[in-house]
C-alpha positions as CSV (number, residue, x, y, z in Angstrom):
1,M,-33.5,0.1,-61.9
2,S,-30.3,2.0,-62.2
3,V,-30.5,3.8,-58.9
4,L,-31.4,0.8,-56.7
5,P,-28.7,-1.4,-55.2
6,G,-28.3,-4.8,-56.9
7,H,-30.2,-6.9,-54.4
8,L,-33.1,-4.4,-54.3
9,A,-33.2,-4.1,-58.1
10,T,-33.3,-7.9,-58.3
11,L,-36.3,-8.0,-55.9
12,A,-38.1,-5.3,-57.8
13,M,-37.5,-7.0,-61.1
14,N,-38.8,-10.3,-59.8
15,R,-41.9,-8.6,-58.7
16,Y,-42.4,-6.8,-62.0
17,L,-41.7,-10.0,-63.9
18,R,-44.3,-12.0,-61.9
19,L,-46.9,-9.2,-62.3
20,T,-46.2,-8.9,-66.0
21,W,-46.2,-12.6,-66.7
22,W,-49.4,-13.3,-64.9
23,G,-51.1,-10.2,-66.2
24,M,-50.2,-11.2,-69.8
25,I,-51.5,-14.8,-69.3
26,V,-54.8,-13.5,-67.9
27,V,-55.2,-11.2,-70.8
28,V,-53.9,-13.3,-73.7
29,R,-55.3,-16.7,-72.9
30,P,-59.0,-15.9,-72.9
31,L,-58.6,-13.1,-75.5
32,A,-58.6,-15.1,-78.7
33,P,-62.1,-16.8,-78.5
34,W,-63.7,-13.6,-77.4
35,V,-62.2,-11.6,-80.2
36,V,-61.8,-13.9,-83.2
37,V,-65.2,-15.4,-83.4
38,P,-67.2,-12.1,-83.0
39,L,-65.0,-10.2,-85.3
40,L,-64.5,-12.8,-88.0
41,G,-67.5,-15.1,-87.6
42,P,-67.9,-18.7,-86.8
43,A,-66.0,-19.8,-89.9
44,Y,-62.9,-18.8,-88.2
45,A,-63.6,-20.6,-84.9
46,N,-60.9,-23.2,-85.7
47,V,-58.2,-20.6,-85.7
48,V,-58.6,-19.7,-82.0
49,G,-56.1,-22.3,-80.9
50,P,-53.3,-21.2,-83.2
51,T,-54.1,-17.5,-82.4
52,Q,-53.7,-18.2,-78.7
53,I,-50.3,-19.7,-79.4
54,L,-49.3,-16.7,-81.5
55,L,-50.6,-14.3,-78.8
56,A,-48.4,-16.0,-76.2
57,R,-45.6,-14.2,-77.9
58,V,-47.0,-11.0,-76.4
59,A,-46.3,-12.3,-72.9
60,F,-42.7,-13.3,-73.8
61,T,-42.1,-9.9,-75.5
62,G,-43.2,-8.1,-72.4
63,V,-41.0,-10.2,-70.1
64,S,-38.0,-9.8,-72.4
65,Q,-38.4,-6.0,-72.5
66,L,-38.4,-5.9,-68.7
67,L,-35.2,-8.0,-68.5
68,D,-33.6,-5.8,-71.1
69,V,-34.1,-2.7,-69.1
70,Y,-32.9,-4.5,-65.9
71,F,-29.7,-5.8,-67.4
72,V,-28.9,-2.5,-69.3
73,N,-29.5,-0.4,-66.2
74,Q,-27.6,-2.7,-63.8
75,S,-24.6,-2.6,-66.0
76,H,-24.1,1.1,-65.1
77,R,-23.0,2.0,-68.5
78,P,-24.9,5.2,-69.3
79,G,-24.2,5.1,-73.1
80,L,-25.2,1.5,-73.7
81,A,-28.9,2.2,-74.1
82,S,-28.2,4.9,-76.6
83,I,-25.8,2.7,-78.5
84,L,-28.3,-0.2,-78.6
85,A,-31.2,2.2,-79.7
86,S,-29.1,3.7,-82.5
87,G,-28.0,0.3,-83.7
88,K,-31.5,-0.9,-83.8
89,H,-32.6,2.3,-85.6
90,S,-29.9,2.1,-88.3
91,S,-30.7,-1.6,-89.0
92,Q,-34.4,-0.7,-89.5
93,M,-33.4,2.0,-92.0
94,Q,-31.6,-0.4,-94.3
């Protein structure tokens, strides 16, 4: 992302976002019924709907991570990623 010109980086990011979004939907949407009931039994069949809602967060997290990389790299500030990572690390330590 950081070596591509702006318009090419945008095209590549749009492709990555579409691929990630549809890939996550394909994986997350049918995942809950096939995992929850066999692992936990039929008594937990009524939690499949809420589990799918919670698993949708996986798709949003994947997309947000891609966007984060895109905006940090396109800002052409080489120390920004290190500053953000160290800030996150120090906040987790407290």
